Structure formats: structure tokens, C-alpha cells
N, C-alpha and C positions, 0 to 999 in steps of 0.2 A: 351403642352411645355415644361414643367419642364426637360425633358430629354436631355442630354447632344448631344445626338445622333440628336435630332428631331430639335435641335437648331441650328447641324452645317450640316443637311439638309438643313435649313430657310437659311444659310446664304449662301450657297453653290447657291440655290435656285433666291436667290436675285441676288444675283454676275453673274448669269450667264445667268439672264433671261426665260429660258427654260433649258432642260437636258433629257435624260434617264435613266432609273434605274440606267445601267450596270457604265454608266457616276459616277454615286454614289456609286458603290459600289467599283469601282477605285480610287476617288477621298476620301471615308474618308477612306476604310482601314477593312470595316465589311460587315459582312455574305450579302450572300444576303438575307436571310432569316430574319434578323436581321432586313437590309433598307426599306424590304417589309412591314413589320412590322409599323416603325414607319411612313413609309408611306402611309399607310392604316389610321390609327391613326390622323395622319395630316389632312386628306383628308374626312374623317369619320367629323373630326371639322368645315371641312368647308371651312381651312385655302387654302393648297391646292387643286390644280382643276387640272386635267389631260386627255390623251388624248390619244387615240389608233393610233399608225402609221404604221402599216405593223405589225411585229414582236415586236415590241420597243414600250414602255408606255413615253411619254412627260409630266414632270409635272410642271408646275408655279407655284407663290402666286399668290390668291384669293384676286386679289386687292379692288376687294371690303368687302371684311370679313376683310383686314388688316387694313383698313385706320378707319374700326368701334373698329378693338383689340386700336388699338392706340391709339383712343379716350378716350376708358374706361382707358387703363392704365395711361393717360396721366392723366386723370382727378381722378382717386386713387392717383397716387406721387402730383398733386398739393392741393389735398382735407391735402394729411398726412404730408407736405411738413410744414403745417399753424401750426401744433401741439407744445404744444413750450415742450421743452426739460424735458422731466424730467426721474427720479429714480426712472422710476419702478422694482423689481428687482434687 
């Protein structure tokens, strides 16, 4: 998720609820190959899912995986927000 293009893709998918790969190219202004590589990574992680519709592929956020990740991050941040401020370094 750490790449800005992946964050932009996720933001776009969340806002639109679905998209076609070519929409992302126009929206983000990145090369088709770049978008495809980031979509592949997000799909392999299970964060997004896609379906083929004719010659287009529609992607959306995998709600189940998203909820799981949200809980993990929430737990992580709440655990560390309870730490006392220290002068480490």
C-alpha cells in the first residue's frame, strides 16, 4: 500500500465504487503499464478484486479484506497511542 500510486488507486476505487482500468489511466495520469502493475500488486494482496467485462476489467475494493486491514491498523495505532512520549534519539 505504501506507494502513492496505490493509495491514489484505492482512493479512486473507494470514491467510484467500481472502475474500468482505462478510467484509472485517465484519472491518475500514469502509464497503462504502471497502473496495471499496481493493480496486480493490490489484487495479489487481496485488497482489490476484479472481473472481466468484455474487453474491460472492472475493479473494486474487497470489503472483507478492507475491514480486516482497517481493524489491524486501528489496533496498531491505538496500542502505540497509549505509549508515553519519550525522547528516543
